[in-house]
Structure formats: C-alpha cells, structure tokens
C-alpha positions in Angstrom: 158.4 -23.9 -0.9 156.4 -22.4 1.9 157.0 -19.5 4.3 155.6 -19.7 7.8 155.4 -17.3 10.7 157.0 -18.7 13.8 154.5 -18.4 16.6 155.3 -19.3 20.2 152.7 -21.6 21.7 151.6 -20.0 24.9 148.3 -21.9 25.0 149.9 -25.2 25.8 153.1 -24.1 27.5 154.5 -21.8 30.1 155.9 -18.4 28.9 158.3 -16.0 30.5 157.1 -12.5 31.3 158.5 -9.5 33.0 156.7 -7.2 35.4 159.7 -5.0 35.9 158.7 -1.4 35.0 162.2 -0.5 33.8 162.3 -3.4 31.4 158.8 -2.6 30.2 159.6 1.2 29.8 162.8 0.5 28.0 161.1 -1.9 25.6 164.0 -4.4 26.0 161.9 -7.2 24.4 160.8 -5.1 21.4 163.1 -7.0 19.0 162.5 -5.4 15.5 165.5 -6.6 13.5 168.0 -4.2 15.0 170.9 -5.3 17.2 170.3 -4.9 21.0 173.4 -6.4 22.5 175.0 -3.1 23.6 172.0 -2.2 25.6 171.1 -5.6 26.9 171.1 -5.9 30.7 173.1 -8.4 32.7 170.1 -9.5 34.7 166.5 -9.6 33.5 163.7 -10.0 36.0 161.4 -12.7 34.6 158.7 -15.0 35.9 156.8 -17.9 34.5 153.2 -17.4 33.3 150.8 -20.3 33.1 152.4 -22.1 36.0 150.3 -25.3 35.6 151.6 -25.9 32.1 154.8 -27.7 31.0 158.0 -25.8 30.1 158.7 -26.1 26.4 162.0 -26.5 24.6 161.6 -23.0 23.2 159.9 -20.6 25.5 157.9 -17.4 24.6 159.7 -14.5 26.2 158.1 -11.1 25.8 156.0 -10.7 22.8 157.0 -13.2 20.1 160.6 -13.7 21.2 162.2 -17.1 21.4 164.0 -18.1 24.6 166.4 -21.1 24.2 167.5 -23.2 27.1 168.8 -26.7 27.7 167.9 -28.9 24.7 166.9 -26.2 22.3 170.1 -24.2 23.2 172.3 -27.2 22.5 170.6 -28.0 19.2 170.0 -24.6 17.7 172.9 -22.4 18.9 175.4 -23.9 16.6 173.0 -23.4 13.6 171.7 -19.9 14.3 174.5 -18.2 16.1 176.0 -16.6 13.0 172.7 -15.1 11.8 171.1 -14.2 15.1 172.1 -12.1 18.1 171.9 -14.3 21.1 171.1 -12.3 24.2 172.0 -14.0 27.4 169.4 -14.2 30.2 170.2 -15.2 33.7 167.4 -15.4 36.2 167.0 -16.9 39.6 165.5 -20.1 38.1 166.5 -20.4 34.4 169.3 -19.4 32.1 169.5 -19.2 28.4 169.3 -16.9 25.4 166.7 -14.7 23.8 167.0 -15.0 20.0 167.2 -11.7 18.2 166.8 -12.2 14.5 168.8 -9.3 13.1 168.7 -7.7 9.7 166.1 -8.2 7.0 165.8 -10.6 4.1 165.2 -9.0 0.7 162.8 -11.8 -0.4 159.4 -10.0 0.0 157.6 -9.5 -3.3 155.9 -6.1 -2.9 154.5 -6.3 -6.4 152.4 -9.4 -5.6 151.7 -8.9 -1.9 148.6 -7.2 -0.6 149.0 -4.6 2.1 146.4 -3.1 4.4 146.6 0.6 3.6 145.1 3.4 5.8 142.6 5.3 3.6 143.4 8.6 5.2 147.2 8.6 5.4 148.0 6.1 2.6 150.4 4.3 5.0 150.6 0.5 5.1 149.5 -1.0 8.4 150.5 -4.6 7.8 150.7 -7.3 5.1 147.3 -8.9 4.4 148.5 -11.5 1.8 152.2 -12.3 1.7 154.2 -12.9 -1.5 157.9 -13.9 -1.7 160.5 -14.4 -4.4 161.2 -18.0 -3.8 164.8 -17.8 -5.1 165.6 -15.2 -2.4 163.9 -16.9 0.6 166.6 -18.1 3.1 166.0 -21.8 4.0 168.7 -22.2 6.5 167.7 -19.7 9.2 165.0 -17.6 10.8 164.4 -14.3 9.0 162.5 -11.1 9.0 161.3 -8.6 6.4 161.1 -4.8 6.7 157.4 -4.8 6.1 156.7 -6.9 9.2 159.8 -6.3 11.5 158.3 -8.1 14.6 157.4 -11.3 12.8 159.9 -14.1 12.8 159.6 -16.3 9.7 161.0 -19.6 8.5 161.0 -21.3 5.1 159.9 -24.9 4.5 161.6 -26.6 1.6 161.5 -30.2 0.6 163.1 -32.3 3.3 165.9 -29.9 4.4 166.6 -26.6 6.1 166.0 -25.2 9.6 162.2 -25.9 9.5 162.7 -29.7 9.1 165.6 -29.7 11.6 163.2 -28.3 14.3 160.5 -30.8 13.3 162.9 -33.7 13.2 164.1 -32.9 16.7 160.6 -32.3 17.9 161.4 -29.0 19.6 158.3 -28.0 21.6 157.0 -24.5 22.0 156.6 -23.4 18.4 153.6 -23.3 16.0 154.1 -22.5 12.4 151.4 -20.5 10.6 151.7 -20.7 6.8 151.9 -17.2 5.2 152.7 -18.2 1.6 153.1 -21.1 -0.7 154.9 -21.1 -4.0 152.6 -22.0 -6.9 
C-alpha cells in the first residue's frame, strides 16, 4: 500500500482563481476538513488562469481544491458524494462542484512519523516524513489527517480503490506525490 498527496496540475492545465476581495477575505476556498455548505455562496466569481492551456477533467480551484465538471463530475460524484461535501459552483462560463473532503482519518502513525518542530515554541509546523497504520488507511475515498488539514490524500492498493479508478478512467488534472509506502 502507498499513500499519495493529491496535487492539482496547474503547470499543464488551466486553473480557476478568484479576484473577488470578499471571497478572498472570507477564505471561502480554505477547505480544512470542516463543513462549509452553510456559508457557501450561491455564486462565486471565478476566472481561468493559464488561458493558453487545456481545461482538465479535474480543475484546481483556489489552493489545492478539486473542481469537478462534466466527465469528472459524472464519474466521481456517485463514488465520493457520501464522504465529501460537494459545494456547487455556478459561474458565467462553467458549472460544477468544489470537493470538500470533510472529517479526518485516524490512520496517521504519530509514533513513526517525523514532524518539523519549532525549536522555540515546540509546536509542529508540518510533517516531514509520513507514517500510517496501513490497516486504518481508507482505500475507497479521498481523506485528510488532522496533522495536515489542507492536504488531500489518497491510498493506492493493489488493483482496486479510488486511486486506480481515477487512473483507469484517465481523469486529467491530478498528480500524485507519494508520501508513504508500506514496508
């Protein structure tokens, strides 16, 4: 088993950004594992960045957020709708859903992981080397851990699970960075 961080590929594809000061000030796209549906606006002012690049199946929206539309919406919504909050976005040129991975998986192995600790405060900044309890890692969905609430993760297990579903359907727009591999 492997655990990957889901990274949105903004080098090769267009992304969606907002220049709206209210959206920026209210941190609407700061999805940290908490539900946002009650405060989600009906209309979000977005525009494409990287206009010369193609539009992927899964678009980067905000910082590290997945925007599903058309093909990715049809394929992934039935699979992830029970574990993720799907926040509707209607703009002048594209409609779809921002995926909010809510809640946290209790699969992080804090005994074996290495954290970057501030020498003055003793507070952990981020995880340097990840470790997971393989038996607790979800393989059928995206997930987050409390220690890194803004990172979306996905497990790769032999031949099945959400990771292989995305690969099999060749959904564009994502890059997977390996964080951990079971020995």
